[in-house]
C-alpha positions, 0 to 999 in steps of 0.5 A: 194731391189736394182736392181741386175743382175747375170748369172747362168753360171758365177759370177761377175769378173770371166770368161765368159764361152767359149760357149758365146764367138767367140771361142765357140757358140757365144750365149748370156749367160743366165741372171737373175735379181731381184729388178726391181722398181715397177715404172719401165715400161721397161728395157734396157741392154747394153753389152760393153767392155771398154778395146778395143783393148788392156787392156794395152792401151784401146782406145775405148769401144766396144759394143757387145749388145744393147736391150731396151723396155724389159718388166719390168715384166720379170726377165730373158733372156734365153741362146742364146735368139733370141730377137724379137719385141714382147719381146724387141727392138734391137740396133746396136752393133759395128759390125753394126748388131743388136743382140748379139756378144760375147767376142772376144778380140784381145789381153789380158783379157778384161772386159765385162759389162752387164749393166741393166737399169730400166726405167720409160717409154717405149722408142719409136722405134728408128730403131736399135739405137747405144749405144750412141743414147740409152743412150741419150734416157734413160737420165732422165728415169733411176730409177735403174741400175746394172751391171755384169762384166765378163772376157774373154781372147781368147784361 
């Protein structure tokens, strides 16, 4: 079975509910996954927006959430999860803060990619790495990956 990530509150290529954005409660949506390879030792999750600042003329990929060293044996994150070091380690988002920051696009409808990675190792504590640092650390350790794409346009 291939690695697959979903959310019970939206389906891929559809709108993320307002409660999970800056227009709502700005809390992470619930996520569930299946198909983690038996050899996986940990999971990593990156949420980013490749359409920033304007989908008509994207210039950067804006990072909303970076998590790593999630135990390979778990298969979900609850809504509004407050991640602590016992569950996983956090990376730095593009607001220069650890933790989840929801969609808040300045212009147009953006795509938000929830990218889940199954890794063959536990990574060292990198003290709030950026997405780029995490991706470099994961290189050559990715057993499987999956993504869920949500959409959002500010109200």
